[in-house]
N, C-alpha and C positions, 0 to 999 in steps of 0.2 A: 683811260679811254680818251679823255680830253686832250692829253698830250699827243696821242696818235693823230687825232683829228687836226690839231694845230699844225703838226708836221706835214700832213697831207695837203692842207690848204696852202701852206707856205711853198711847198714844192710845186703845186699847180700854178701859183702866181709866178714863181721864178721861171718855170718852163714856158709859161704862156706869154711872157713879155716879148714884144716885137722890137727889133732893132730900130733905133731912131737916130743913129749917128750919121755922119757923112757917107755918101755912097760914091763909089768909083765912077768917073765919067766914061771909062773904057773897060770892056771885059778883058780878061786874061792878062791884065797888067797888075803887078803888085804895087801898092801905094803905102808909103810910110805914113803912119798916123801921128800927127802932132796936134793934140787937142781936137778942134773941129776942122783942121786943115789936112788935106791929103797931098802928099808930095810923091809924084810918080818916080819909081825907081828907073834906073837906066836900063833899057831893054836892048840887048845885043846878042850876037852869036859868039860863042867861044869856039876857037879853031883848035881841033885836036891834032896832036903830033905824037906818033907812037915811037918809042925808043925802048928796045929790049922788052923789059917787063913793066913798062910804065907808059901812061898817056899823059902828056902835058897839055892842058887846056890854056890857050892864050886869049886874053881879052884886050882889045885895043885901048890905048890910053893909060895914063898913070893914076888918074883919080876919077871917081864918079861924081857927076854933078848933083846926085841925090845924096844929101847929107843929113845926119841926125846926131844930136848930142847924147842920145839915150843909150845906155849900156845894155838895155834889154829892149831892143826895138820891137814895135808892134806894126804889123802890116794888115792890109785889108785887100781882098780880091773878089771880084765877081767872076766866078769860074764858069766859063763856057766850054772851052776845049781842054783846059788844064785841070788835072786832078790835084787839088791842094794837098792831099795826103802824100803825094809823091814828091813834094818839094824837099830839097836838102840844102842846108846852108853851110858854106865853107868860107874861111878866111883865105884871101888871096894875097900873094906876094907881089910887090912891084919890082920888076927887073927889066933892064934894057928897054925902057920906054913903054912897057905894057904890064898888064897884071896877069898872073898865072897861078895855076894850081896843078900839082902833079899827083896823079892817082896810080897806085900799083895795080897791076893786072892780076897778080896772084894773091891768094888769101894769106898775106903775111901781116906782121904787126907794124910794118912801115906805112908811110903815107899819112895824109892829113885825116883828122877825125872830124866828122861833121858836128856842127853846133847843134845842140838839142833844141828842137822846136816843138811847139804844140799847135794843133790845128783845131779851131772851134767853128762849127757851123752856126751862123747867125740867123740867116733868113733866106729862103729860096736858094739862089746860087751864090750867096754872099758868105765869105769865110774870113775869120781872123786868124792870122799866123803870128805867133809870138816866140821870141827867143826864150828858152827855158833856163838860161844861164846868162850871167853877165859876160859880155864880150869886151875885149880891149879895143882901144882905138885902132883904126886901120880900115882896109878895104875888104868888102865881103861880097859874095854872090850867092843867090838862091837859084836853084835850077831844078826843073822836074827830072826825076831819075830817068836816065835813058835819053835825054834831050840835050842839045847843045845850046838851047836858048838859056840865057842868064839874065837875072834881074839884079843889077849891081847897086851898091850904096856904100857910103863911108860913114864910120862912127868917128867923131872927133872929140 
């Protein structure tokens, strides 16, 4: 009985804690978390181009100004219009002076695989997004499913 009471008390304390870390200055922008510092990701639009059974999304520029040395980056967002659960992360390739990712239109085994991420509700409209796997150095983009808005960053 004592054990059950202890577990219930610990659970209540863990779930009752309020987030006290840094808060994003703007809503609907993903920020890289570096200790107590928030680094805004590069927010831009990916331009789609359809070819046969593929859509190639092109992002201007070869590198993102938002950079992190972390192989499992953590982001924070104050979600107003964006649904954090709809975010997907992809590694993008640098080609011909821009970044791109090509998606297949058919349900085939080709095409890029999204990086596994987890979304945790922190407080109110505040969410934490984490890569659930180590990612290699390179350029990456997070985007809400069904949107051309991308949040770009580089792992170095």
